[in-house]
N, C-alpha and C positions, 0 to 999 in steps of 0.2 A: 697777140694772144691775149684775149681778159683774164684777170688776175683768179676769176671764178675756175677757167680751166686749169689753172695750173693748181690753185686750192685741192680740186677734183682730184687732179693727177696724184699728188700727195696723200691724200685721205686715201686711195686706192691702194698705195704700196703699203700704208699702216693697216689697213683692212687686211691686206694677204697675211701680215705679220700678227694680228691680233684674232682674227677669227669673228663668228658669225655673235648674235646676241641670245640671251637666256629666256625662258619663258615663265609664267605666272601659273602658281598654284590655281587660278581662279579659270585658268583656261582647259578646255577640252583638250588633249594631247591624243593622236592618234599612237599605235603601237609602231614602233621602227620596222618591222617586218617587211618585207616585199608584199606578202600578201595578208591584208587585216580586214576586218571588219570592227565597227563601231554602230550600236543601235541609238539611237534618240530620237524624241520629241523637240519639233524646235517649238519655242514659245514664240505667242505673238507679242507684238511691241508693249514697253511695260504701262503703257496708258490707254490699253485696248477697252478694259472697263471702262474708263473716266471719259473718254472720249468716243465710244463706238467705232464700228470698223471703219463707219465711212471717214472717219476722219482722225484716227490713231496712225501713228508713224507707223512706216512698214516695218515688217519681222526684222529686217535684216538694215544695216548699215553700210553704205559704199564710199569707200575712201581711198586716197592716192598715197604711196609709202615713199620715201627715197632713204637710203641708209648712205650714211657716211660715219664714217670711222665707227660703225657699232652705234651711231645716234639714229635715233628714228624722226624722221621729219614728216608731220603730215603734210601733203601736197595741197595747197590750195588751189590748184588747178582742177585737178581731179575730183577732189572733196566739195567745192563750190564754185568749181568754173570759173575760177579767179585766176589773175595772173600768178605765175610761180618762176622765180628767177632761176632755179634749180632746171625746171624745163627747159626754159627758154636756151641755158646754156649747154643742156642736151643736145637742142634740136641744132645749135651752132656746131658742136662737136659731129652729129650726124653729117653737116654739106662738107666734111675735111675729106681728104682723101689719104689723111697717114691712118695709119694701122693703129697706132697707140690712140689717136682722138678716138677713135669708133671705137676700141674697147673700154675707154672711160665712160664714154655715152652710154654703153651697153650697162657698166656697173653700175652707173646713177640715175639710169632712168627709174621713170616712176612706176612701181609695182600696184595692180589693182587689186585691192583688198577687201573682204567684207569681214562683219561680224553679224553673229546671230545669238541668243540667248537659247540655251538648252539644256534637255535632262536626259542622262544616259537612261537605257532600257535596257533590263539582261533579258535572255530568251525566255523567262516565263513569262517576261512584259511586266517586271515589276520596274516603278519609278525610283529614281532615287532621289534623296529628300533635298538635294543643293542642286541648283541652277549653275551651268556654267559658260563661260563665251567659248564660242568657234569661230576662228579665223581661217580663213579659206579663199580662195582666188576666183578667176572669171569664169572657168569650166565649169565648175562646180555649182556656183550660182545658176549657172545657165540652165545644168540637170535639176536642182531644186525648182526651177521657175516651170520649167517644160513639165515636169510631173504636178505642180500646183495649177496648170492650167487643163490639166488632163482632164475629161470630163468624168474619168470613174473616181478619181481622186480630189479633184480641184486643191483648196487651201490647204497645203500640209501645217499649217502653223496654227488655223482656227481653232480655238478652244474647246469646242463640241465634236466637231466633225474632223479633227486633223488625224493624221497617219504617223505611226512610226515609221522613220525614214532611216535606213541602211546606208550607213557610209561604206563604200566598199574601194578599197585599195588594194592597186594591184599594180605589178611592173609592166611598162611599156617601153620600150626604146631605151631603156636605161633611167625613165623617170617614173614616179608616182603617176599613177593613172585612177581616175575616179569617175568613169564614163558608166559603169556598171550601179553605180548608186542608184536608190530606187525604194518606193515605199513597200511596209508590209502591207497585206492585204488585211489582216485582223490586226488593228492599232491597239496601243495599250490605251485604256481608257484614264481620263483623268477628271474628277468632277469638279466642279466650280471652285467649291471652296479650298482644294489643292491648287487649282490652277490659281487662283487667286493669291495663296499664300508662296506659291514659287515665283510669281512676278511681283512682288513687294520682294523679295529677296535677289531678284535679278538686278544684272548692270543696268543702268540708262545709258545705253549703246551708243545713241545718236549723241547725247551731253557729252559724253567723253569724250568722244572724237572733236566734235566742235570747237570744244575748249583748247584742245592743243594744235587747234590750225594758228601758224603765225600769220601775221600779214607780209605782203610781198616786203614792204623795208624791215621787217622784224628780222626774217632770214637772211637778209642781206648784211644787217648787220652782225647776227650770229655769227655767220659765215664767213665775213669781210669780202662778202664777193662782189666783182666789177659790175656797174650797172648796166641794164639793159632795158629795148623798148617798151616791154611789157606785151606786145602784142602778138607773139610768135610761137605761146608753149603748143608744145608739142600733144596731139592726140594720137595714141598708139590705134595701128589700122586695123589690130584684133579685138576691139572694142565690140561687146556682144550688143546686139541691138534688141533692147528690152522694152522700147516704148509701146509696142504691141502686146509683147508678154506680159505688162502690167497695166495696162489697159484690160486686158482680159482679166486678168487676177481680181482686180479691183472691183468689175462688173460682176465678180461670180460673189466675193467677199460681200460687197451687198446689198445681194440677193437674201 
């Protein structure tokens, strides 16, 4: 058994005792109630006005995260499609018939996450003055992209034609569920001067994440991991098929 596996098992035990991580004031936090709603305007990429809709970054940043002893490790495999020693070890553990190995693999497998810049909108369509980052998972991204490619709404993040988006949280089978999230038909309007000001104050989400990605060797060094081949990083089976959606949204944006 590799030293990486032993290390992850030890970290898992420490995590049980210490608990999770805390958030930041710069992030949008939903109420902890089982049923809650927050209205936002999804902002376009920070470089939207500089590069235009054809060349600007996407309004969201996709990345992967491993949590080890409350330490956040950005996964190079899910973020850049490059080898990740933690993913490889999780894959190795998943092939085991030992229940402890499988539990450890589940604990440390990559969590797919996404960031957007947004501003909160109240029930009277008033826009907050300060943008925030909102972090969310695969299912909500699928919802946002589906509405952004709907002919009635198109790109929700468009500076001129975007819509207020209702993040609707319910509880389903004991877990938070966001399937009911949807746009508001009467959007909160944001003039160009205000939008440019919001983008200037917004975080460069793409750059922030990219700078946190360590190389394969750096991750091994930090966590004293055992070496593996670098060729068997796991890709989760529930991955959202975004190619067609992104092609459609980019086509609509370019128009």
